[in-house]
N, C-alpha and C positions, 0 to 999 in steps of 0.2 A: 506492495501500500503507499503509495506516496504518499511527502509529506505535504499535501495540501486537502488533502482527500481525508489526511488520518485529524488534519484539524477540523478539518467540514465535520466527519463524522463525532466530537467531537464537542460542537459546536449543537449540534443535534441535540446529543445529552445534555449539556447543562441547562442546555434550555424547560424543556422538559423536565430536571431536577429543580431548576426556579420557578414553574409552575406548581408545582407539586411540593412545594416548599415556602411558595408566594417571596421569592427572595428577586432581586429589583435589577435586573438587564441590561437596564440603559446607561450603562458606561461600564460593561463589560470589558476586558483588557487580558488579551493572553501573555502572559509573560510568562511560560518556556510551558512549550510542545518536545517533551521527549518521556522515558518509561511513566508521567503520567503528564496528565494537559494541565495546566493552571492559570485562573483566570482572579486579575484581582478586578470585584466589583464594589458599588455603592455600602453604604453604610459599614466601610472598612472590612467587609468580609471578602477572604480567599476561598474561592471554591476548586478542589484536587477533584481530579480524576482518574482512580486506574482502570487497566489494563484488563478486557473482562474474564471471568470470572475469578475477579480478586476482590470478594467481597469482603472473607472471613477478613485478609491481611489489613483493609480498611477499618473494621471492625477492633481489628488487636490492635493497631497505628492510635485509637483515640483513645483505646483503654493504655498504653503504653504513655502517653500524653497528659493523663490526667496521672499513673500510678509514680512519672519519674514527677511534676510538677506538685504531687503531694510527699512528696521524698527531697525535696532542696533542691530539684538540679532545676531552674526556669528552662522552659521547653512552653511551643507552639501550643497557644489554647486553642479549644473545638469550641465553636459555639452552640454550649449549651443550649440554648433558648429553642434550635432547629431538628426535626429529627436526622437520626445518620447511623447509618450513612445513609444515601436513598437510592437505589438500581435504574435505573436503568438500561437497558440490551444490554444487560448481564456486570453491565460497567458499576460501580461503586463512583459515586460523589461526596465528597464531605465538604460539611464545610468552618472556617481557621479563621482567628482571630487575624489583620491585617498587622504588621510589624512593623515602625512604619518608618523615616527613618533611616535603617538602619547599613550598615561597614561591618565586612568579614571579620570576625575576631582576630588579635597578633596570635601569633602558634604560644607566647607564655599566655596568653585563654584558654585558645583548646588547650592543651597540655595539661591547666589546672582540671578546664569539665572532666576533661577525660583518664582523670584518677579520682574527679569524686565520683565518673557512672561507673567503672571498673573496680571499685569499695562496696556497692550497691550487690544489696542479697537481691537473689532475683527473687519478680515478684512472686505472691501464693495467690494470689485471683483469679491469675493464666497463665498459664503454659508459654513462653515466648521459643519460637523455633534453633533447633543447632542451626547456623551459620557456616555453609558452603559456597566456598569462594568461588566455585565449579559455573554453579545453577548456570540453564543455558547460553553456555560458553563453548563447549562443542556443535548445537543446534545453530547458532548463529554462523559458525563458520562455515558448516559443511555446506547451509543453504544460502550464501552469500553468492550473485550472480555473475559482482563486480569482481571475484575471486578467481584467476589464473590459474590451470590444474598443478601448479608449483608455487604458489602465494599458498591455495588452501593444503596442497600437500600440506606445505613446510609448516604451516599453523596446527593442522591439527595432530604434528608429531610433536610436536613442542607443546599441545596440551597434553600430552598422554605424558609426557616428560613427565613436564612442572601435580603431574595426577598426584607421580608415581613419589616425588621428592615429594611433597606437602604431605606422603598419610603418612613419612619417614621422620618428618623432625621432631626435635624435640620438643619433652613435654616440661620443663622447669616450670614453668609458668601453668594453674589452674584455670581451666574455663572460666569467663565470666559472662559477665550483658555487657555487648559490646553494642556503637555504633552502627557501626558494620560501612559508615560511607564520611568515614571522621576529617572533612578537609576544611578548613578555614569558612569556607564560606556558606557547611551545614554547623553554623553556630556563629548566631552574625549579633551586633550591639546596638541595642537602640539609644534616641536623646538619653534613658537615664542613665545606662553608662553596666546596663542588670546582662553581661551573656547570658543567649538565647539561643536552642535545640532546636533544626528545623529538621526536615525530613525523617522519621523513623521506622520508613517500611523496612529495615537493614538491621533494624533492633535486633540482638538474639543471642541466643545463647555461642561466644564460637571466643578462641581465642583475643590475647590483650593488646599480642603483637597489630592484630590485625589494621590495630585501630590507629593504632605507633608508626604506620607501615607509609598511608597515604604522603606526611609529612614528611617522613625519612626520603621518600623515594624524588620530591618536587627539590628535594639540597642533596642530595647525593649523583642524580641519574638528570636531573635538569635546571639545575642552581636559581630555583624563583625565588630562595627562602636562601636567605644571605645567613654567614654564619653565629654571626649572634645573637641570630634568630632563634635558629633548630639550636642553639645555646638555650634560652628561656626555655622552651616547649617544653628540651628535656631536664629543666629546675626544676621544669610549672611539675610536669608531671613525676620526681621526687624521686628524678637523678638517673632512671632507664636510661641506658640512648639505643633505636632497637636495632640503628644499623651498625651494631657492637657484637646483638646474637649473630648464635650462628644462621639460624636459619631467615634470615635477610636478607638474600639473596634470590630464594625461591617464593616470597612472599611481595617483598620488589615486580619480582618476574611476572607473577598472576596475576601483579596490579598493571604492570603496566599492558599480560593481555587484554581483561576488562577493556583498557581503557581501546584499543587498537579493533576486537568486540565489534563496541562500541559506533567504533568509527564508520567497520562496515554496514552494520546492521544500517547507520544513516545515510547509505549508499545509494540506495535506488531513486532515481528523479531527483540526487543532489549530485554537479559536479564539483562543487565544495570537497562536499564530503569524502567523496569514494578518491578523491587528490587527496587530505588529508589520510584518508587510512592503508594507501601505497603509498604514500610521507613515513608515518610508522611502523606498517612493517620493515622496509629497509631496515629502521632503524633498530625493531627487533635482531633483526639478518645480521647485522655487522655491518652494517652497507653502509652508517649513520652512526661518525663519532660521541661519543658523549662530549660534553649536556646538550643536549636535547632542546629542538625547540617545534611545542607541535600546538596548533591552534583548533584555539576551543572552539565546540559545537553545540 
């Protein structure tokens, strides 16, 4: 499905959900169209539309929001006056409070939040799933029409190698509650100055090192994070530097393969994404030296 048709479908889902809930759509603005379609609406409401069949995930995100806020970790809040979720064409629509005029967190702020999150006992009111960083990866690669035979074969072999390496990782730190997509854009700071957690769909039970790896990769492989800022992240987390952990390279390679697979999935009918996917694949295959420069999609 092309980005345009996916967006039209999300528009139709939003219109029906708003009709059911009595939400004003006159100033609706699409602000993201990725794994979720996200719209800014009137009355400081944000609509989040999941993919088909994800109503259980949406319900869990609502529970996670309440649980984290009750646990002392400020998190995006659901609009409690509206029925949640609304299901249209098998797609869940949830309503959230807008966080105004926010900025991405600093590395230090992200490290402090992750330290608090990882210390939380898992919820008892509902069950968090076990995190699997490989979910959907091989399907995305195998079904991608833009890949030639050589790249597809290499990526699938790389996927198989990484699965085997992941299963053999040292387990010196016990599994805990993780965010699953811990980067500075998913912890935002509004004018109040209180860092607030976003994007709860991957909150789960997993390796705490996974949450530390994304900023570690930004530091080691992309030079997006200056040395002093990275050290502030390490210090705020409590002194554990994931880049010095023996399993870091495996987790870094998995994270980067996920970013490649995302670009591949966006490539249908999108020339910019297709070019970016090709560039990212060349990086993984050792054809481009680090530090890499990847464009956001």
